[in-house]
C-alpha positions, 0 to 999 in steps of 0.5 A: 086100645080105644080112643077114650082110653087114650084121651082119659090117660093121665099125661105129662111130658117135658114141654113148657105146659108141664114143666115150669122151667125149661133151663133150670140151674143145679139145686133149683126147684122146678114145678112139674104138672100132671094132667089127670082126667077125672075118668082115671079115678086118681086119688093120690099122686106122688113124684119120685125123683132120684137124688144121687141115685136114691129114690125120694118121694114128694106128694103132689097137690091139685092146682086146679079143676076143670069139668073133665080133669084135674091138674096136679103139681109137684116140685122136683129139685135138680139135685144132680145135673140129670135128675130123673123123675116119674109119678106114682098114682093111686086109684080109687079102687086101690090100683097102683100106677107108674107114669113115666116117659113111656106111658102108664104101667101097672107094674114096677118099671126100671128108671131108663124111661123116667122123665129128666130135668137137665141143668147143663147150659141150654141149647141156643134159643133159636134152634127150637124154631128151626127148619133145617135144609140139608145140602150135599154141595157137589149135587146142589148147584154149579155157580154161573162162573164155574169152569167146565167140570172136565177142566176143573176135576182133580186126578181122583175124580170122574167128571159128570154132566149135571144131567147124568145119572149117579153111577152106583156100580161100585163104591169106588165109582160112587165116591169119585163121580164129580158133578161140580156143585160149589158153594157159590152155586148154593149162594146163587140159589138161596132164593129157593130156601127162602121160597120153601121157608126153611131157616137153616142151611146144613152143608155136608163137609166142605173140606178138601178130600179125595171124594165127592162126599168129603168125609175123608178130609185132607185138612180141617183148615181150608175149604176145598178149592173145588167148592170155591175155597175159603172166600166162597164159604165166606160169601155164602155164610154172609149172604145166608145171614143177610137173609136171616138164614143160619148155616151149619157145617159138618165135621168128622171127629171120628176119623180123617182121610188118609191124606190128612196133613195130620195122618201124613205127618204121623205116617212119615215119622214114628216120632211125630207128635201126630202119631198119637192122634191115630191107632198105629200098630207095631207093624205100621198098620193102623185102625180105621172106620169100619175097616175102610183103610182110607179113613184112619180113626182118631185117638181122642185119648191124645190130649194134643189131638183135642187141643189141636181140634178144639182148644187153640184159637185156630182149632177147626171147631173154633175157627169156622165158628168165629170171625166175620161170617161164622158158621152157626154150629156143627153136625158131627159125623158118626158122633156115636163112634167118636172116642170109642175104640175097643176097651177105650171109651172117652165119647162123653168126654169128647162130646162135653169138650166140644160142647164147652168149646161152643159154649165158650165162644163169644158170638153176638148173633147167638149160641151155636148148635151141636148135633151128633149123628147117631143112627141107633139107640142114642139115649146114653149119649144124648142126656144134654152134656154134649150134643144138644141133640142127635139125628133122630133116625131111631125114634123118628125116621125108622118108625116113619119108614115102617109105617109108610114104606110101599108094600112092594118096596122093602128097603134096607136101613143103614146097614141092616141085613134085613128089609124094613118091616111094614107095621101098623100105626100102633107099633109106630106110636109105641116105637116113637114113645119108647125111643122118645122116653129115653131122652130128656125132653130138651134133647128130644126137641133139639134133635133132627127129625128126618124122613131121610138123608144123603145116606138113605133111600129117598122118601119119594122112592120109599113110599111108592107111586102115590105122591100123597104118601110123600105128603103124609111123611112131610106132615109127620116130619113138620108136626112132630117134636124135634127140629125138622130136617129136609134133604135137598130135593125131597121137597120136589119129589126127587127119587133114589133107591139108596143113599148113593143113588139119592145123591142126584144133582138138583134139577133146576128146571121146574118142569122136572119138579113135582109141584104138588109135593113142593106146595105141600112142603111150603104149606106145612113149613108155613104152618110150623113157623106160624103155630107155636104148638108145632114148635114148642108144644108137647105130644099127646096121642088122640087116636091110633089105628093101623092106618092112622095116627092122630095126636095133639101138640099143646103149648100155653098159647094154643093147640094143634090136632094132627091127623095123618092117614096112610090109606082111606079109612072109615070115619073115626070119632073122638070125644072132644072133652079132653081137647078143650076149645077145639070147637072154636078152632079152624082148619090150617091145612089138609089133603085128602083128610078132614077133622070135623069137630061138632059138639062133644066129638070130632070126626076124623076122615080120610079119603086116601093117604092124607093129613089134616091140621086143626088149630085152636087157642087154649081155654084151660087157664095156666 
């Protein structure tokens, strides 16, 4: 597809430039807009929406003309909590086109990629401006007052010195090697988060457990003494809030550890009320997460379980989000599996229950954020009634990997039996568009975009020897729609061939840091925080080639053109008629790539792997 074809396409997305009301109420009518370049030769435009699953149509009208495009408007009534809509276009030559979240189609299409308006309570206002920093508490920092790890380690643990390598010889060793990071250590290094510029600290689990990852909680009612106990979490959250940082916790609603107080009560007495919290067999055995016997699966058909988890004043979901120094939300582990077991599926009921619990909390510091872990196709679970968003592995992480992975390194992706392929830019853009089209825009922009996590290969290892490729990954991470999530250590070039190997202790001697990568993250974080289009703007592709991806993020206040290249390429020329005002803009930040607007066109250069951002104020009236 040629560059002019991309820019001349009619366009709509769910951003404020195209959707008048971002938080409509049930029954409210919302004005939606479509940008239609004159080159598309559109003579009629209608909006098709579903009312109680029945299609209805309304004619759109031209709101205004410019020299190169027309802006059409139509009204969509939020008749249902989720209202799908798309557009039907008539061409001057009689051509019949549908415009949905996955682009233009010359044939009839199913509803799954329709745009969507949702009327559920809106996510917290602060979330869309966030940049998240993920910390694995055992590996980030040991506090100055912490006793030697060899003295503090419990019977299940294998103590390790901070400089020791991660031992990946077996799953058992991986889970028991203890480096002794704690919550006061994190508090003592909040300067690093401020220096980087992130706004949210996300902690993987802090509950007592018999592993270093703590996804096998022994209780949800206390903080692990190895991390400093309840008082250390209170100190950390208080100091983070004092600095303007928010803090997210990590909760496993799908399972507990086999030492959890609920499970021990259930196992010791068949008549215990907690027995119904799990899936016990007649012989006393029980079902667990993917057959891992130390992680018994929770049965969310139990009303008492949900009462104990969500509803009581001291319920874990409420307790840690309340009080003098409350958390600012939860990331939910394996959210996709929660409430699903054989023929039973109460996943949406559980997610909705948890969401209502958060929405009902009285918090003067703002609403709470709820993000679910979902590794694969999350579309059925991310319509907005439960999780505000998900960890967007499918629509961002995996396509990023397929474009940037080193030719000589073929990693597996979260349980896949085959290595991740290496694809061209066209395939990557199509993947991002297709997965993005399956969610309401509001869910998409409140989902975590991530280059990797504590469960994956480190981005520095994925891309090979050239640190410039890490910079390209960082540029996409911090300019694409969604909430960027940086895993501790990625910003200094930490390596790791797998999730376990990547959970290395953070080196605090800056001689071990890649200063260039850190400076890149700082500059891109600054750009994200400074430029409204990078936080709230829509997404429109400008140029896509095998080795380059170029797109524009546009809001009411301005626009940012982003050019990313995985290799040097010949100069690309794109017309600027559909990028009104670009010639009055300026370069924001760049590395090995340049954007040069001159007259009616802009030239995109790349001397090697690199990125460039160009910003300008919008000149089209709204």
